[in-house]
PyMOL Python script that loads the backbone (N, CA, C, O; Angstrom):
from pymol import cmd

cmd.read_pdbstr("""\
ATOM      1  N   UNK A   1       0.836  -0.982   0.019  1.00  0.00           N
ATOM      2  CA  UNK A   1      -0.184  -0.155   0.018  1.00  0.00           C
ATOM      3  C   UNK A   1       0.990   1.611   0.015  1.00  0.00           C
ATOM      4  O   UNK A   1       1.935   1.736   0.794  1.00  0.00           O
ATOM      5  N   UNK A   2       0.514   2.917  -1.202  1.00  0.00           N
ATOM      6  CA  UNK A   2       1.753   3.450  -0.915  1.00  0.00           C
ATOM      7  C   UNK A   2       0.658   4.876  -0.107  1.00  0.00           C
ATOM      8  O   UNK A   2      -0.527   5.195  -0.200  1.00  0.00           O
ATOM      9  N   UNK A   3       1.620   5.296   0.509  1.00  0.00           N
ATOM     10  CA  UNK A   3       0.597   6.427   1.211  1.00  0.00           C
ATOM     11  C   UNK A   3       0.591   7.489   0.440  1.00  0.00           C
ATOM     12  O   UNK A   3       1.674   7.425  -0.141  1.00  0.00           O
ATOM     13  N   UNK A   4       0.125   8.280   0.133  1.00  0.00           N
ATOM     14  CA  UNK A   4      -0.585   9.379  -0.955  1.00  0.00           C
ATOM     15  C   UNK A   4      -0.030  10.656  -1.006  1.00  0.00           C
ATOM     16  O   UNK A   4       0.011  11.460  -1.938  1.00  0.00           O
ATOM     17  N   UNK A   5       0.508  10.741   0.454  1.00  0.00           N
ATOM     18  CA  UNK A   5       0.864  11.727   1.267  1.00  0.00           C
ATOM     19  C   UNK A   5       2.336  12.358   1.178  1.00  0.00           C
ATOM     20  O   UNK A   5       2.831  13.407   0.766  1.00  0.00           O
ATOM     21  N   UNK A   6       2.780  11.168   1.780  1.00  0.00           N
ATOM     22  CA  UNK A   6       4.532  10.742   1.364  1.00  0.00           C
ATOM     23  C   UNK A   6       4.775  10.103   0.663  1.00  0.00           C
ATOM     24  O   UNK A   6       4.141   9.100   0.335  1.00  0.00           O
ATOM     25  N   UNK A   7       6.457  10.772  -0.075  1.00  0.00           N
ATOM     26  CA  UNK A   7       6.268  10.320  -1.787  1.00  0.00           C
ATOM     27  C   UNK A   7       7.093   9.056  -1.471  1.00  0.00           C
ATOM     28  O   UNK A   7       7.321   8.183  -2.308  1.00  0.00           O
ATOM     29  N   UNK A   8       7.682   9.020   0.287  1.00  0.00           N
ATOM     30  CA  UNK A   8       9.005   8.683   0.374  1.00  0.00           C
ATOM     31  C   UNK A   8       8.699   7.136   1.097  1.00  0.00           C
ATOM     32  O   UNK A   8       9.525   6.224   1.143  1.00  0.00           O
ATOM     33  N   UNK A   9       7.712   7.102   1.482  1.00  0.00           N
ATOM     34  CA  UNK A   9       7.046   6.039   2.127  1.00  0.00           C
ATOM     35  C   UNK A   9       5.962   5.143   1.553  1.00  0.00           C
ATOM     36  O   UNK A   9       4.781   5.457   1.403  1.00  0.00           O
ATOM     37  N   UNK A  10       6.637   3.764   1.197  1.00  0.00           N
ATOM     38  CA  UNK A  10       6.193   2.544   0.285  1.00  0.00           C
ATOM     39  C   UNK A  10       5.705   1.256   1.146  1.00  0.00           C
ATOM     40  O   UNK A  10       6.599   0.544   1.604  1.00  0.00           O
ATOM     41  N   UNK A  11       4.645   0.978   1.345  1.00  0.00           N
ATOM     42  CA  UNK A  11       4.234  -0.533   1.882  1.00  0.00           C
ATOM     43  C   UNK A  11       4.857  -0.024   3.470  1.00  0.00           C
ATOM     44  O   UNK A  11       5.723  -0.694   4.032  1.00  0.00           O
ATOM     45  N   UNK A  12       4.253   1.316   4.119  1.00  0.00           N
ATOM     46  CA  UNK A  12       4.211   1.678   6.060  1.00  0.00           C
ATOM     47  C   UNK A  12       6.001   1.389   5.886  1.00  0.00           C
ATOM     48  O   UNK A  12       6.568   0.615   6.657  1.00  0.00           O
ATOM     49  N   UNK A  13       6.737   2.106   4.803  1.00  0.00           N
ATOM     50  CA  UNK A  13       8.221   1.681   4.872  1.00  0.00           C
ATOM     51  C   UNK A  13       9.118   2.717   4.232  1.00  0.00           C
ATOM     52  O   UNK A  13       9.058   2.850   3.010  1.00  0.00           O
ATOM     53  N   UNK A  14      10.052   3.560   5.038  1.00  0.00           N
ATOM     54  CA  UNK A  14      10.567   4.798   4.420  1.00  0.00           C
ATOM     55  C   UNK A  14      11.320   4.183   3.841  1.00  0.00           C
ATOM     56  O   UNK A  14      11.819   3.074   4.032  1.00  0.00           O
ATOM     57  N   UNK A  15      11.439   5.053   2.954  1.00  0.00           N
ATOM     58  CA  UNK A  15      12.819   5.116   1.370  1.00  0.00           C
ATOM     59  C   UNK A  15      13.410   6.423   1.271  1.00  0.00           C
ATOM     60  O   UNK A  15      12.956   7.551   1.464  1.00  0.00           O
ATOM     61  N   UNK A  16      14.764   5.902   0.852  1.00  0.00           N
ATOM     62  CA  UNK A  16      15.387   7.282   0.426  1.00  0.00           C
ATOM     63  C   UNK A  16      15.196   7.776  -0.756  1.00  0.00           C
ATOM     64  O   UNK A  16      15.200   7.085  -1.775  1.00  0.00           O
ATOM     65  N   UNK A  17      14.958   9.388  -0.721  1.00  0.00           N
ATOM     66  CA  UNK A  17      14.682  10.012  -2.232  1.00  0.00           C
ATOM     67  C   UNK A  17      15.849  10.690  -2.330  1.00  0.00           C
ATOM     68  O   UNK A  17      16.450  11.335  -1.471  1.00  0.00           O
ATOM     69  N   UNK A  18      16.144  10.451  -3.621  1.00  0.00           N
ATOM     70  CA  UNK A  18      16.950  11.599  -4.436  1.00  0.00           C
ATOM     71  C   UNK A  18      16.455  12.859  -4.227  1.00  0.00           C
ATOM     72  O   UNK A  18      15.271  13.172  -4.103  1.00  0.00           O
ATOM     73  N   UNK A  19      17.572  13.678  -4.188  1.00  0.00           N
ATOM     74  CA  UNK A  19      17.520  15.006  -3.899  1.00  0.00           C
ATOM     75  C   UNK A  19      18.535  15.744  -4.567  1.00  0.00           C
ATOM     76  O   UNK A  19      18.515  16.970  -4.676  1.00  0.00           O
ATOM     77  N   UNK A  20      19.584  14.864  -5.095  1.00  0.00           N
ATOM     78  CA  UNK A  20      20.679  14.856  -6.082  1.00  0.00           C
ATOM     79  C   UNK A  20      20.309  16.640  -6.902  1.00  0.00           C
ATOM     80  O   UNK A  20      21.198  17.490  -6.933  1.00  0.00           O
ATOM     81  N   UNK A  21      19.334  16.824  -7.302  1.00  0.00           N
ATOM     82  CA  UNK A  21      18.981  17.539  -8.067  1.00  0.00           C
ATOM     83  C   UNK A  21      18.395  18.754  -7.867  1.00  0.00           C
ATOM     84  O   UNK A  21      17.927  19.527  -8.703  1.00  0.00           O
ATOM     85  N   UNK A  22      18.485  18.882  -6.297  1.00  0.00           N
ATOM     86  CA  UNK A  22      17.973  20.106  -5.933  1.00  0.00           C
ATOM     87  C   UNK A  22      19.186  21.472  -5.436  1.00  0.00           C
ATOM     88  O   UNK A  22      20.201  21.368  -4.747  1.00  0.00           O
ATOM     89  N   UNK A  23      18.846  22.167  -5.810  1.00  0.00           N
ATOM     90  CA  UNK A  23      19.689  23.342  -5.337  1.00  0.00           C
ATOM     91  C   UNK A  23      19.621  23.434  -3.913  1.00  0.00           C
ATOM     92  O   UNK A  23      18.690  23.419  -3.107  1.00  0.00           O
ATOM     93  N   UNK A  24      21.167  23.558  -3.805  1.00  0.00           N
ATOM     94  CA  UNK A  24      21.334  23.566  -1.703  1.00  0.00           C
ATOM     95  C   UNK A  24      20.843  25.236  -1.405  1.00  0.00           C
ATOM     96  O   UNK A  24      20.725  26.183  -2.183  1.00  0.00           O
ATOM     97  N   UNK A  25      20.594  25.100   0.268  1.00  0.00           N
ATOM     98  CA  UNK A  25      19.696  26.252  -0.004  1.00  0.00           C
ATOM     99  C   UNK A  25      20.490  26.190   1.796  1.00  0.00           C
ATOM    100  O   UNK A  25      21.099  25.247   2.302  1.00  0.00           O
ATOM    101  N   UNK A  26      20.250  27.239   2.259  1.00  0.00           N
ATOM    102  CA  UNK A  26      20.681  27.962   3.692  1.00  0.00           C
ATOM    103  C   UNK A  26      19.702  27.979   4.718  1.00  0.00           C
ATOM    104  O   UNK A  26      18.810  28.821   4.614  1.00  0.00           O
ATOM    105  N   UNK A  27      19.699  27.040   5.899  1.00  0.00           N
ATOM    106  CA  UNK A  27      18.601  27.586   7.279  1.00  0.00           C
ATOM    107  C   UNK A  27      18.709  27.600   8.367  1.00  0.00           C
ATOM    108  O   UNK A  27      19.708  27.129   8.911  1.00  0.00           O
ATOM    109  N   UNK A  28      18.083  27.942   8.786  1.00  0.00           N
ATOM    110  CA  UNK A  28      18.101  28.190  10.506  1.00  0.00           C
ATOM    111  C   UNK A  28      16.900  27.888  11.557  1.00  0.00           C
ATOM    112  O   UNK A  28      15.715  28.212  11.634  1.00  0.00           O
ATOM    113  N   UNK A  29      17.484  27.381  12.059  1.00  0.00           N
ATOM    114  CA  UNK A  29      16.433  26.920  13.405  1.00  0.00           C
ATOM    115  C   UNK A  29      16.818  27.700  14.984  1.00  0.00           C
ATOM    116  O   UNK A  29      18.000  27.803  15.313  1.00  0.00           O
ATOM    117  N   UNK A  30      16.203  27.985  15.484  1.00  0.00           N
ATOM    118  CA  UNK A  30      15.774  29.073  16.304  1.00  0.00           C
ATOM    119  C   UNK A  30      14.910  27.962  17.239  1.00  0.00           C
ATOM    120  O   UNK A  30      14.016  27.293  16.722  1.00  0.00           O
ATOM    121  N   UNK A  31      15.270  27.828  18.688  1.00  0.00           N
ATOM    122  CA  UNK A  31      14.621  26.728  19.267  1.00  0.00           C
ATOM    123  C   UNK A  31      14.782  27.756  21.162  1.00  0.00           C
ATOM    124  O   UNK A  31      15.722  28.466  21.518  1.00  0.00           O
ATOM    125  N   UNK A  32      13.905  27.525  21.703  1.00  0.00           N
ATOM    126  CA  UNK A  32      13.824  28.038  22.925  1.00  0.00           C
ATOM    127  C   UNK A  32      13.223  26.735  23.768  1.00  0.00           C
ATOM    128  O   UNK A  32      12.707  25.707  23.329  1.00  0.00           O
ATOM    129  N   UNK A  33      13.467  27.133  25.077  1.00  0.00           N
ATOM    130  CA  UNK A  33      12.977  25.788  26.535  1.00  0.00           C
ATOM    131  C   UNK A  33      12.821  26.501  27.996  1.00  0.00           C
ATOM    132  O   UNK A  33      12.843  27.723  28.147  1.00  0.00           O
ATOM    133  N   UNK A  34      12.663  25.572  29.026  1.00  0.00           N
ATOM    134  CA  UNK A  34      12.703  26.295  30.123  1.00  0.00           C
ATOM    135  C   UNK A  34      12.838  24.809  30.661  1.00  0.00           C
ATOM    136  O   UNK A  34      12.109  23.872  30.335  1.00  0.00           O
ATOM    137  N   UNK A  35      13.874  24.767  31.518  1.00  0.00           N
ATOM    138  CA  UNK A  35      13.330  23.767  32.480  1.00  0.00           C
ATOM    139  C   UNK A  35      12.931  24.419  33.721  1.00  0.00           C
ATOM    140  O   UNK A  35      12.873  25.640  33.871  1.00  0.00           O
ATOM    141  N   UNK A  36      12.606  23.368  34.774  1.00  0.00           N
ATOM    142  CA  UNK A  36      12.493  24.128  36.327  1.00  0.00           C
ATOM    143  C   UNK A  36      13.499  23.087  37.169  1.00  0.00           C
ATOM    144  O   UNK A  36      13.664  21.922  36.805  1.00  0.00           O
ATOM    145  N   UNK A  37      14.260  23.767  38.552  1.00  0.00           N
ATOM    146  CA  UNK A  37      14.980  23.322  38.590  1.00  0.00           C
ATOM    147  C   UNK A  37      15.219  23.168  40.592  1.00  0.00           C
ATOM    148  O   UNK A  37      15.547  24.176  41.218  1.00  0.00           O
ATOM    149  N   UNK A  38      15.085  22.352  41.034  1.00  0.00           N
ATOM    150  CA  UNK A  38      15.255  23.303  42.613  1.00  0.00           C
ATOM    151  C   UNK A  38      16.743  23.934  43.147  1.00  0.00           C
ATOM    152  O   UNK A  38      17.838  23.571  42.717  1.00  0.00           O
ATOM    153  N   UNK A  39      16.522  24.923  44.143  1.00  0.00           N
ATOM    154  CA  UNK A  39      17.173  25.883  44.327  1.00  0.00           C
ATOM    155  C   UNK A  39      18.947  25.127  44.667  1.00  0.00           C
ATOM    156  O   UNK A  39      19.976  25.799  44.724  1.00  0.00           O
ATOM    157  N   UNK A  40      18.853  23.539  44.855  1.00  0.00           N
ATOM    158  CA  UNK A  40      19.718  22.268  45.259  1.00  0.00           C
ATOM    159  C   UNK A  40      20.280  22.544  44.301  1.00  0.00           C
ATOM    160  O   UNK A  40      21.286  23.249  44.223  1.00  0.00           O
ATOM    161  N   UNK A  41      19.596  21.926  43.283  1.00  0.00           N
ATOM    162  CA  UNK A  41      20.386  21.681  42.140  1.00  0.00           C
ATOM    163  C   UNK A  41      21.300  22.055  41.031  1.00  0.00           C
ATOM    164  O   UNK A  41      22.198  21.513  40.386  1.00  0.00           O
ATOM    165  N   UNK A  42      20.510  23.566  41.089  1.00  0.00           N
ATOM    166  CA  UNK A  42      21.354  24.522  40.644  1.00  0.00           C
ATOM    167  C   UNK A  42      22.696  25.013  41.611  1.00  0.00           C
ATOM    168  O   UNK A  42      23.349  26.025  41.356  1.00  0.00           O
ATOM    169  N   UNK A  43      22.809  24.641  42.081  1.00  0.00           N
ATOM    170  CA  UNK A  43      23.503  25.347  43.186  1.00  0.00           C
ATOM    171  C   UNK A  43      24.819  24.189  43.107  1.00  0.00           C
ATOM    172  O   UNK A  43      26.004  24.496  42.975  1.00  0.00           O
ATOM    173  N   UNK A  44      24.331  22.949  43.211  1.00  0.00           N
ATOM    174  CA  UNK A  44      25.182  21.694  43.164  1.00  0.00           C
ATOM    175  C   UNK A  44      25.724  21.768  41.670  1.00  0.00           C
ATOM    176  O   UNK A  44      26.835  21.247  41.573  1.00  0.00           O
ATOM    177  N   UNK A  45      25.215  22.289  40.468  1.00  0.00           N
ATOM    178  CA  UNK A  45      25.493  22.321  39.219  1.00  0.00           C
ATOM    179  C   UNK A  45      26.240  23.466  39.029  1.00  0.00           C
ATOM    180  O   UNK A  45      26.747  23.386  37.910  1.00  0.00           O
ATOM    181  N   UNK A  46      26.611  24.679  39.680  1.00  0.00           N
ATOM    182  CA  UNK A  46      27.297  26.119  40.118  1.00  0.00           C
ATOM    183  C   UNK A  46      28.790  25.237  40.274  1.00  0.00           C
ATOM    184  O   UNK A  46      29.760  25.067  39.534  1.00  0.00           O
ATOM    185  N   UNK A  47      28.453  24.834  41.491  1.00  0.00           N
ATOM    186  CA  UNK A  47      29.576  23.886  42.031  1.00  0.00           C
ATOM    187  C   UNK A  47      30.771  22.976  41.591  1.00  0.00           C
ATOM    188  O   UNK A  47      31.961  22.882  41.892  1.00  0.00           O
ATOM    189  N   UNK A  48      29.713  22.212  40.552  1.00  0.00           N
ATOM    190  CA  UNK A  48      30.319  21.179  39.517  1.00  0.00           C
ATOM    191  C   UNK A  48      30.418  19.571  40.453  1.00  0.00           C
ATOM    192  O   UNK A  48      31.157  18.595  40.321  1.00  0.00           O
ATOM    193  N   UNK A  49      29.276  19.895  41.419  1.00  0.00           N
ATOM    194  CA  UNK A  49      29.418  18.847  41.968  1.00  0.00           C
ATOM    195  C   UNK A  49      28.213  17.550  41.956  1.00  0.00           C
ATOM    196  O   UNK A  49      27.816  16.748  42.802  1.00  0.00           O
ATOM    197  N   UNK A  50      27.814  17.895  40.193  1.00  0.00           N
ATOM    198  CA  UNK A  50      26.902  16.575  40.480  1.00  0.00           C
ATOM    199  C   UNK A  50      27.316  16.137  40.254  1.00  0.00           C
ATOM    200  O   UNK A  50      28.397  16.629  39.933  1.00  0.00           O
ATOM    201  N   UNK A  51      27.163  14.365  40.015  1.00  0.00           N
ATOM    202  CA  UNK A  51      27.493  13.204  39.698  1.00  0.00           C
ATOM    203  C   UNK A  51      26.964  12.726  38.512  1.00  0.00           C
ATOM    204  O   UNK A  51      25.757  12.802  38.286  1.00  0.00           O
ATOM    205  N   UNK A  52      27.811  12.203  37.676  1.00  0.00           N
ATOM    206  CA  UNK A  52      27.138  11.933  36.188  1.00  0.00           C
ATOM    207  C   UNK A  52      26.322  10.680  36.233  1.00  0.00           C
ATOM    208  O   UNK A  52      26.718   9.737  36.918  1.00  0.00           O
ATOM    209  N   UNK A  53      25.160  10.603  35.518  1.00  0.00           N
ATOM    210  CA  UNK A  53      23.707   9.989  35.690  1.00  0.00           C
ATOM    211  C   UNK A  53      23.228  10.921  36.693  1.00  0.00           C
ATOM    212  O   UNK A  53      22.086  10.813  37.141  1.00  0.00           O
TER     213      UNK A  53
END
""", "prot")
cmd.dss("prot")
cmd.show_as("cartoon", "prot")
cmd.util.cbc("prot")
cmd.orient("prot")
């Protein structure tokens, strides 16, 4: 069964698409995020005393 939405999916499997004829372009992505940490955790990070894992 072919997928009419994605040309690179056939029989529910992804396939490589030849893009060698496309012109090179420059793109830029910008991401933002936010994390919440306890004060003790921030202090440990600043001290460099957080163990791996």
